[in-house]
Structures are given as structure tokens and as C-alpha cells.
C-alpha positions as CSV (number, residue, x, y, z in Angstrom):
1,M,94.4,87.7,82.1
2,D,91.6,85.2,81.6
3,G,91.2,82.5,84.3
4,V,90.2,78.8,84.1
5,N,86.5,78.3,84.8
6,C,86.0,76.2,88.0
7,S,82.1,76.4,88.2
8,H,81.8,72.8,87.1
9,K,83.7,71.5,90.2
10,L,81.5,69.7,92.6
11,E,82.3,71.9,95.6
12,Y,81.1,75.0,93.7
13,I,78.0,73.3,92.4
14,K,77.1,72.4,95.9
15,L,77.9,75.9,97.2
16,K,75.8,77.6,94.5
17,K,72.8,75.2,95.2
18,W,73.2,75.9,99.0
19,L,73.2,79.7,98.3
20,K,70.2,79.4,96.0
21,D,68.2,77.7,98.7
22,R,69.0,80.8,100.9
23,G,67.8,83.2,98.2
24,F,71.0,84.0,96.3
25,E,71.3,83.6,92.6
26,D,74.1,85.2,90.5
27,K,74.8,85.4,86.8
28,N,77.5,88.1,86.8
29,L,80.3,86.0,88.4
30,R,81.8,82.5,88.3
31,P,84.6,80.8,90.3
32,A,87.8,80.6,88.4
33,Q,91.5,79.9,88.9
34,F,93.9,82.7,87.9
35,W,97.7,82.3,87.4
36,D,98.6,85.3,89.5
37,T,96.0,85.5,92.2
38,G,94.9,81.9,92.5
39,R,91.2,81.3,93.2
40,G,88.9,84.2,92.4
41,L,85.7,85.3,90.6
42,M,85.5,85.9,86.9
43,A,83.0,88.3,85.2
44,T,80.6,86.6,82.9
45,K,79.8,89.9,81.3
46,A,81.5,93.3,81.0
47,L,81.0,95.4,84.1
48,Q,80.8,99.2,84.0
49,A,81.4,101.8,86.8
50,G,78.2,101.9,88.9
51,D,77.2,98.3,88.3
52,L,76.2,96.0,91.1
53,I,78.8,93.2,91.5
54,I,77.1,91.1,94.1
55,S,74.1,91.2,96.4
56,L,74.3,88.5,99.1
57,P,71.1,88.0,101.2
58,E,71.3,88.2,105.0
59,K,70.4,84.5,105.2
60,C,73.7,83.6,103.6
61,L,75.8,85.6,106.1
62,L,77.5,83.9,109.1
63,T,77.4,86.3,112.0
64,T,77.3,86.1,115.8
65,G,73.5,86.0,115.4
66,T,74.0,82.7,113.5
67,V,76.1,81.4,116.4
68,L,73.6,82.4,119.1
69,S,70.7,80.6,117.2
70,S,72.8,77.4,117.1
71,C,73.2,74.8,119.9
72,L,76.2,76.9,121.1
73,G,73.9,79.8,121.9
74,E,72.8,78.8,125.4
75,Y,76.4,78.0,126.4
76,I,77.6,81.4,125.3
77,M,74.8,83.2,127.1
78,R,75.5,81.4,130.3
79,W,79.3,81.8,130.2
80,K,81.0,84.4,132.5
81,P,83.0,86.5,131.9
82,P,81.4,86.8,128.4
83,V,83.3,85.6,125.4
84,S,84.2,87.9,122.6
85,P,82.3,88.0,119.3
86,L,85.5,86.8,117.6
87,I,85.7,83.7,119.9
88,A,82.0,83.0,119.3
89,L,82.6,82.8,115.5
90,C,85.8,80.8,115.9
91,T,84.0,78.3,118.2
92,F,81.2,77.9,115.7
93,L,83.5,77.3,112.8
94,I,85.5,74.6,114.7
95,A,82.2,72.9,115.9
96,E,80.7,73.0,112.4
97,K,83.9,71.6,110.8
98,H,83.9,68.8,113.4
99,A,80.2,68.0,112.6
100,G,81.2,67.2,109.0
101,E,78.3,65.9,106.9
102,K,75.8,66.9,109.7
103,S,76.7,70.6,109.4
104,L,74.2,72.9,107.7
105,W,77.2,75.0,106.6
106,K,79.2,72.2,105.0
107,P,79.0,73.5,101.4
108,Y,80.6,76.7,102.6
109,L,83.2,75.0,104.9
110,D,84.2,72.8,102.0
111,V,85.4,75.8,99.9
112,L,87.3,77.5,102.8
113,P,91.1,77.2,102.7
114,K,92.5,74.3,104.7
115,T,95.6,76.3,105.6
116,Y,96.6,80.0,105.5
117,T,99.7,82.1,104.8
118,C,99.2,84.7,107.6
119,P,102.4,84.9,109.8
120,V,100.5,83.0,112.6
121,F,100.5,80.0,110.2
122,L,104.1,80.4,108.9
123,E,107.0,78.3,109.9
124,H,109.7,79.9,112.1
125,D,112.3,79.7,109.3
126,V,110.0,81.7,107.1
127,V,109.0,84.4,109.7
128,S,112.7,85.0,110.5
129,L,113.2,86.2,106.9
130,L,110.5,89.0,107.2
131,P,111.7,92.6,107.6
132,E,112.3,93.4,111.3
133,P,109.3,95.7,111.9
134,L,107.0,93.1,110.3
135,R,108.7,90.2,112.1
136,K,107.9,91.9,115.5
137,K,104.2,92.3,114.5
138,A,104.1,88.7,113.3
139,E,105.5,87.5,116.7
140,E,102.9,89.7,118.5
141,Q,100.2,88.2,116.3
142,R,101.3,84.7,117.3
143,A,101.4,85.6,121.0
144,M,97.9,87.1,120.7
145,V,96.4,84.0,119.1
146,H,98.1,81.8,121.7
147,E,96.8,83.9,124.5
148,L,93.3,83.8,122.9
149,Y,93.5,80.0,122.9
150,M,94.7,79.8,126.6
151,S,92.0,82.2,127.8
152,S,89.3,80.2,125.9
153,K,90.2,76.7,127.1
154,A,87.8,76.8,130.1
155,F,84.9,78.0,127.8
156,F,85.7,75.2,125.3
157,S,85.6,72.6,128.1
158,S,82.1,73.9,129.1
159,L,80.8,72.7,125.7
160,Q,81.5,69.1,126.5
161,P,77.8,68.1,126.8
162,L,77.4,68.9,123.1
163,F,80.1,66.4,122.0
164,A,80.8,62.7,122.3
165,E,84.5,63.4,121.7
166,N,86.7,65.2,124.2
167,T,86.5,69.0,123.6
168,G,90.3,69.3,124.2
169,T,90.8,67.2,121.0
170,I,88.2,69.2,119.0
171,F,89.1,72.7,120.1
172,N,92.9,72.3,120.0
173,Y,95.4,75.0,119.2
174,S,95.6,74.3,115.4
175,A,91.8,74.3,115.1
176,L,91.7,77.8,116.7
177,E,94.6,79.0,114.6
178,W,92.6,77.9,111.4
179,A,89.3,79.5,112.7
180,W,91.0,82.7,113.7
181,C,92.7,83.0,110.3
182,T,89.3,82.3,108.6
183,V,87.6,85.1,110.5
184,N,90.6,87.5,110.2
185,T,91.2,87.1,106.5
186,R,87.6,86.5,105.2
187,T,85.1,88.6,107.1
188,I,83.4,91.7,105.8
189,Y,82.8,94.7,108.1
190,M,79.2,94.7,109.4
191,K,78.3,96.4,112.6
192,H,75.9,94.6,114.9
193,S,74.3,96.0,118.0
194,Q,76.0,95.2,121.3
195,R,74.7,92.1,123.1
196,E,75.1,91.5,126.8
197,C,76.2,87.9,126.3
198,F,79.4,89.1,124.5
199,S,82.4,91.0,125.8
200,L,82.7,94.7,125.0
201,E,84.9,94.1,121.9
202,P,83.2,95.4,118.8
203,D,80.9,92.9,117.0
204,V,81.7,93.9,113.4
205,Y,82.2,90.5,111.6
206,A,80.3,88.6,109.0
207,L,81.5,85.7,106.9
208,A,80.1,86.0,103.4
209,P,80.1,82.8,101.4
210,Y,81.0,83.2,97.7
211,L,81.5,87.0,98.1
212,D,84.7,86.1,100.0
213,L,86.2,84.6,96.8
214,L,86.7,88.2,95.5
215,N,90.4,89.1,95.6
216,H,92.0,92.5,96.4
217,R,93.6,95.0,94.0
218,P,94.8,98.3,95.4
219,N,93.7,100.5,92.5
220,V,90.1,99.2,92.3
221,Q,87.3,101.3,93.7
222,V,84.1,99.8,95.1
223,K,81.3,100.7,97.4
224,A,80.3,98.0,99.9
225,A,77.7,98.0,102.6
226,F,74.7,96.2,104.1
227,N,71.5,97.4,102.4
228,E,68.8,97.7,105.1
229,Q,66.0,97.8,102.4
230,T,67.0,94.7,100.5
231,R,68.5,93.0,103.7
232,S,71.5,92.1,101.6
233,Y,75.2,92.9,101.6
234,E,76.0,94.7,98.4
235,I,79.1,95.6,96.5
236,W,79.0,98.1,93.7
237,T,82.0,98.8,91.4
238,N,83.4,102.2,90.5
239,S,85.8,100.6,88.0
240,Q,85.4,98.8,84.7
241,C,86.0,95.0,84.2
242,K,86.0,93.2,80.8
243,K,84.1,90.0,80.2
244,Y,86.0,86.9,81.5
245,E,88.5,89.0,83.5
246,E,88.9,88.6,87.2
247,V,86.6,90.9,89.3
248,F,88.5,92.6,92.1
249,I,87.5,94.6,95.1
250,C,89.7,96.7,97.4
251,Y,90.2,95.7,101.0
252,G,91.5,99.2,101.9
253,P,94.6,101.4,101.2
254,H,96.9,98.8,102.9
255,D,100.7,98.5,102.3
256,N,102.1,95.1,101.6
257,Q,103.3,94.5,105.2
258,R,99.7,95.0,106.4
259,L,98.3,92.8,103.6
260,L,100.7,90.0,104.5
261,L,100.1,90.3,108.2
262,E,96.3,90.4,108.0
263,Y,95.5,88.5,104.8
264,G,98.6,86.4,104.0
265,F,99.4,87.8,100.5
266,V,101.3,90.6,98.8
267,A,100.1,92.9,96.0
268,T,102.7,93.7,93.2
269,D,103.3,97.4,92.4
270,N,101.2,98.4,95.4
271,P,101.0,102.2,95.4
272,H,100.4,102.1,99.2
273,S,103.5,100.1,100.0
274,S,106.3,101.3,102.2
275,V,109.5,100.0,103.7
276,Y,109.5,100.5,107.5
277,I,112.7,101.5,109.4
278,S,113.2,100.1,112.9
279,S,114.6,102.4,115.6
280,D,117.8,100.2,115.7
281,T,118.4,100.9,112.0
282,L,117.7,104.6,112.5
283,L,120.3,104.9,115.2
284,R,123.2,102.9,113.7
285,Y,124.6,106.0,112.0
286,F,124.6,108.3,115.0
287,P,127.5,108.5,117.4
288,P,126.7,106.9,120.8
289,L,128.8,109.6,122.5
290,D,126.4,112.4,121.4
291,K,125.6,114.0,124.8
292,Q,122.1,114.9,123.6
293,R,121.4,111.5,122.2
294,N,119.1,110.3,125.0
295,A,117.3,113.6,125.1
296,K,116.7,113.5,121.3
297,L,115.4,109.9,121.6
298,S,113.1,111.0,124.4
299,I,111.7,113.8,122.3
300,L,111.1,111.5,119.3
301,K,109.4,109.0,121.5
302,D,107.2,111.5,123.3
303,H,106.1,113.0,120.0
304,D,105.6,109.6,118.3
305,F,108.5,109.9,115.9
306,L,110.0,106.5,116.4
307,E,107.2,104.6,114.7
308,N,106.0,104.6,111.0
309,L,109.2,105.9,109.6
310,T,109.3,104.8,106.0
311,F,110.6,104.8,102.5
312,G,107.9,104.9,99.8
313,W,107.7,105.1,96.0
314,D,108.3,108.9,96.3
315,G,111.3,108.5,98.6
316,P,111.8,109.0,102.3
317,S,108.7,110.0,104.2
318,W,108.4,113.4,105.9
319,R,108.3,111.6,109.3
320,L,111.6,109.8,108.6
321,L,113.4,113.0,107.4
322,T,112.1,114.9,110.4
323,A,113.3,112.3,112.9
324,L,116.7,112.2,111.2
325,K,116.9,116.1,111.2
326,L,116.3,116.1,114.9
327,L,119.0,113.4,115.5
328,C,121.4,115.5,113.3
329,L,121.0,118.7,115.4
330,Q,124.4,120.0,116.6
331,A,124.8,120.9,120.3
332,D,124.3,124.6,119.5
333,E,121.1,123.8,117.4
334,F,119.5,121.5,120.0
335,T,117.3,124.3,121.4
336,C,115.6,124.4,117.9
337,W,114.1,120.9,118.3
338,R,110.5,122.1,118.4
339,R,111.0,124.0,115.1
340,T,112.5,120.8,113.6
341,L,109.4,118.8,114.4
342,L,107.3,121.5,112.7
343,G,109.4,121.1,109.6
344,D,111.4,124.3,109.8
345,L,114.8,124.5,108.1
346,I,117.5,124.8,110.8
347,S,120.7,125.0,108.8
348,A,122.2,124.0,105.4
349,R,124.6,121.7,107.3
350,N,121.6,120.0,109.1
351,E,119.8,119.4,105.8
352,Q,122.9,118.0,104.1
353,Q,123.8,115.7,107.0
354,T,120.2,114.4,107.1
355,L,120.2,113.6,103.4
356,N,123.6,111.8,103.7
357,I,122.4,109.6,106.6
358,T,119.1,108.9,104.9
359,A,121.0,107.7,101.8
360,K,123.2,105.5,104.1
361,I,120.2,103.9,105.7
362,C,118.6,103.4,102.3
363,H,121.8,101.7,101.0
364,F,122.1,99.6,104.1
365,L,118.5,98.3,103.6
366,I,119.1,97.6,99.9
367,E,122.1,95.4,100.9
368,E,120.2,93.7,103.7
369,T,117.2,93.0,101.3
370,Q,119.5,91.6,98.6
371,H,121.2,89.4,101.2
372,V,117.8,88.0,102.4
373,L,116.7,87.4,98.8
374,L,119.8,85.3,98.3
375,Q,119.0,83.3,101.4
376,I,115.5,82.7,100.2
377,S,116.6,81.5,96.8
378,Q,119.0,79.0,98.5
379,L,116.3,77.8,100.9
380,K,113.8,77.3,98.0
381,R,116.2,74.8,96.6
382,S,116.9,72.9,99.8
383,K,113.5,73.1,101.6
384,E,110.8,72.0,99.1
385,N,108.1,72.0,101.8
386,L,108.6,75.8,102.5
387,K,108.6,76.8,98.8
388,K,105.2,78.4,98.7
389,N,105.6,80.4,101.9
390,L,109.2,81.4,100.9
391,A,107.8,82.7,97.6
392,L,105.4,85.0,99.6
393,V,108.3,86.5,101.6
394,E,110.3,86.8,98.4
395,A,107.5,88.7,96.7
396,L,107.4,91.1,99.7
397,R,111.2,91.6,99.7
398,L,111.3,92.2,95.9
399,E,108.7,94.9,96.3
400,D,110.7,96.4,99.1
401,L,113.8,96.4,96.9
402,K,112.0,98.2,94.1
403,I,110.9,100.9,96.6
404,L,114.4,101.3,98.1
405,Q,116.1,101.5,94.7
406,K,113.6,104.2,93.7
407,S,114.2,106.0,97.0
408,A,118.0,105.8,96.5
409,E,117.6,107.4,93.0
410,I,115.4,110.2,94.5
411,L,118.0,110.8,97.3
412,C,120.8,110.9,94.8
413,N,119.0,113.6,92.8
414,L,118.3,115.6,96.0
415,N,121.9,115.4,97.0
416,M,123.0,116.7,93.6
417,A,120.6,119.5,93.8
418,T,121.9,120.6,97.3
419,T,125.6,120.4,96.5
């Protein structure tokens, strides 16, 4: 689908001029607005597999090296215990945004999103509608960003000599939230050598102006890396792209829950997507009076079979079926638990009961998903301010529903084959 050319907009004219001054010129791509993905980059000519999409010079990249060579550098080098590379980049973004017209990075900052749709940015009413395993991760993400803020407050205060305004006002929680989301959603992977002035966390971030307008598509193949010879970050395509179509890259083989958690969007018909089953859902169909119940749970936990239990486009995962087979073991079969974890067939009764319970879990999740989708459609009518973020959760839940319905169909066919 063709997009609407945005290269005439002042913010992009200024960005392209700023990049040109740093040695970057590009004739393959132009900024555009697309109906399905929003802002992205459009091909100005047909691209073939093996073509170079973009080559962004090192001078254009924002790294911890950029931060250390700024006025923040001496404060970072003096601070003990050392700050993380992540906090260094967040601090730089907040400081440069505060500098406004005086910032050398203003043309880039002006095209960055003002707000994000990662769970850390979402309202409580929206987060509560996420599937339970993702909701837990979203809450952990929020707690982690809050802890990052609390543990960095003293460092932010040490920067007071650089600012006329109080650092508490500049480096507030919402500023860090925005900076953290900018780094988390927009950086490319680029390994830097360990510096003593930073904590031991890996220094693998680089913000890449203009290149970061490229959107994700799961089925696209690209090769991306920093080229030591040209001193540029390069992306080569292994896919074709027609003239005036959106150019995509692939952020990795991520399912939709991971995409929403890390990047704040959902990919439709994502081949990597799965529906995760929480341990509470797993256990709701097993009698609490089963004498071996605790021992079974202990075995599943010790062998890491209570996490990453999923339904996918090809039905229930092997891990889910294996966990359920172990929970379905009769008292006289319990000694076979090791064989169960290896995938051995224990008995026809165990196989049948496993399929029955898997189907029950699948139908329970279908009903739960349909109920949440109904809630979302009601909220979209009553809460106009949440409409955009509710649409995001709705997209995730609709994908989940498609996967669960496909899994139910597969389980129905398996049940018919075994009876």
C-alpha cells in the first residue's frame, strides 16, 4: 500500500539537512505516512534482494561516546558507583530535550515520538485488559523503570551546576519514562568496548536518526551491522520491495506480546505469535485433592515446565502438552514422570485426558478473550482519551483469538483421530 509522502514537512527537511552536514545523503528512501503502520520510510525505487537499504555514518549515531564527549561526560566519569550505559543515554536525551533550540541534536529530537505505547506508558485501565502473563511482565517493566528513576535521583542532582533550573524539575519521572522508551524502542544493537566510567551492564545501544523510521515486518529478511571499513551502520535487504512501497526491516523473530512489551505495537498475522498460558489457568482443570499434585508441580518447576506454555498457529506447543501429560498421570503412572518429560507415550488414557484438558483450556481462553474484546469495544465508546491505546490491546487480543480458534480446530481433529 502506497503511503503519503512527508519529505516536504519542515521537521524532515531540517533532519535531512542535519544528516547531510554529518555526511549522510540518501536517495533510496523518503519519510511517509502509511495507513496501517503510521510513520515509516518509502522506497523511491524498486529494491532487490542484496541491495543496500541505508548506510548511516558513525557521526550520525548517538552512543555513550556521544554522551561522554558532551558536558555530561566529566560528571559521569566522576560519579560512583558508575551509572549504566542506559542511564547515560537517558540523561543525555533529557538534557538535550531541555536545551531546546541550543541542542545540537534538536533536528533529531523534533522527530522523536512525544509519547509511546509501551506498557510503561499505558494507563492502568488499559494494562488491566492485557493477557495475564503479559500483564505481569508489564507490571515488572513499570517497577523496573520506577526503580531506575529512584536509584538515579542522586546522580541527576549532581548535575545541578549545568542547569539554571532545578534538576528535580528537569529529570522528573515522566522525563525518564520518555527517555527510557526512546532508548528501548529505537536503538540498534551496536557493541561498544567496556568503559570503567560505566557499570558492568552491556554497552550495546546506538540511536540511529532516520534509520529508526524503518518499521518491522516479521517475514522480511535483512542483514544489519556496523561496517568497520566504511565506519557506517548498514542495512542490506534479502527481500524485494516495489517502488513507493514501505520499506521494512525485521527486529527479530518476536511474538506479539514481546513486540507490545518492548516496542509498543502488534504485527498482524505474525507467524511467531503465541498465546501464553499462566500456571493458574493450567491448574484450574486438575483436582486439588490429587495426592501427587504438589510433587507434580515441584517437578514441573524444577524442570522449567511452568513457563512458556503456549498455543500457536500450529496448535498447543510440545511444552504445554508435556506439562499437561505429567499433571494427568494417575497414581500408578507417577513413577513414569521422567519418561513423560522426554516425550514418551505413557498410556492411551493419559494421551486422551491430556487432549481433553488442553481443549478445555483452549475454550476457556477463547471465552475469556471474547469477553475482554467486548469490554474493549464498550470502553472505546465511553473513554475517548483511551481509544488509541485500547485499539492496540484489541489488535493483540484479536490475534490471540485467531490463534486459539485455529488451535481449537487442530485439537478437535486430534480428538477425532484418537477416538
